[in-house]
C-alpha positions in Angstrom: 132.7 111.8 70.5 133.0 108.3 72.5 129.7 109.3 74.7 127.9 110.2 71.0 129.2 106.7 69.5 127.8 105.3 72.4 124.3 106.7 71.9 124.7 106.4 68.2 125.3 102.6 68.6 122.4 102.4 71.3 119.8 104.1 69.0 121.1 102.0 66.0 120.1 98.4 68.7 117.1 100.1 69.3 116.4 100.8 65.4 117.2 97.2 65.0 114.5 96.1 67.8 111.8 98.6 66.3 109.7 96.8 64.1 106.5 98.9 62.2 104.1 99.8 65.2 104.8 99.3 68.5 104.9 95.3 68.5 108.5 96.0 70.5 106.7 95.9 74.0 107.3 92.3 74.3 111.1 92.7 73.0 113.8 94.4 73.8 116.3 93.3 77.1 114.5 95.7 79.6 110.6 97.3 79.5 109.5 99.4 82.2 105.6 99.6 82.9 105.3 103.1 84.3 102.0 103.8 86.7 101.1 106.4 84.7 101.9 106.4 80.9 105.0 108.6 79.8 104.3 112.0 78.2 107.7 111.3 75.9 107.6 108.5 73.4 111.3 108.4 73.6 113.6 109.2 76.2 117.0 108.5 77.0 118.9 107.5 80.5 122.8 107.9 80.2 123.5 106.1 76.9 120.2 103.9 76.8 117.3 105.1 74.4 114.2 104.0 75.7 110.5 103.7 73.4 107.7 104.0 75.0 104.4 103.3 73.9 101.1 101.4 74.9 101.7 101.6 78.3 105.8 100.1 78.4 109.0 101.6 77.6 111.3 99.2 76.2 115.6 99.5 75.6 118.0 97.5 74.4 121.0 96.0 77.2 122.5 98.9 78.6 126.2 99.3 80.1 125.0 99.1 83.7 123.6 96.5 86.3 119.7 96.3 85.8 118.9 98.0 89.2 120.7 101.0 88.1 118.7 101.0 84.6 115.6 100.4 86.3 116.4 103.3 88.7 117.4 106.1 86.1 114.2 105.0 83.8 112.4 105.3 87.1 113.6 109.3 87.6 112.5 109.8 83.9 108.6 108.4 84.0 108.0 107.8 88.0 106.8 105.2 89.7 106.9 101.6 87.8 104.6 98.7 88.1 106.7 96.7 86.4 110.3 96.2 85.4 111.8 93.4 83.6 115.7 92.9 82.6 116.7 89.7 79.9 112.7 88.2 80.5 112.7 88.2 84.2 110.6 90.4 86.4 112.0 92.5 89.0 110.0 90.9 92.7 108.4 93.4 94.8 111.2 94.2 96.9 113.7 94.7 94.1 110.8 97.2 92.6 110.0 99.1 95.4 113.9 100.0 95.7 113.8 101.0 92.3 110.9 103.3 92.7 112.5 105.2 95.8 114.5 107.5 92.9 111.2 107.6 90.8 110.4 111.7 90.1 
């Protein structure tokens, strides 16, 4: 039940960030840019709901460190060419470490 509530809260936060269309690419706490466009338009990593479109996946703040969130999304979508957390881009070293977990 607690896990369901966490997912529901994350969903509500994501919906609040999602205006009509996919203009939210610039919004969200996280933005992951996969090398290859993901097959799905939405996915869940632990309790974080991601919305993907126009080459970018975005999500609200998670209850994990930024590097862990990066690794989790890389496991789902593959190699990332960029990852942003709270407006700050990961540097080349952090992104390379994140990409070691990519599928």
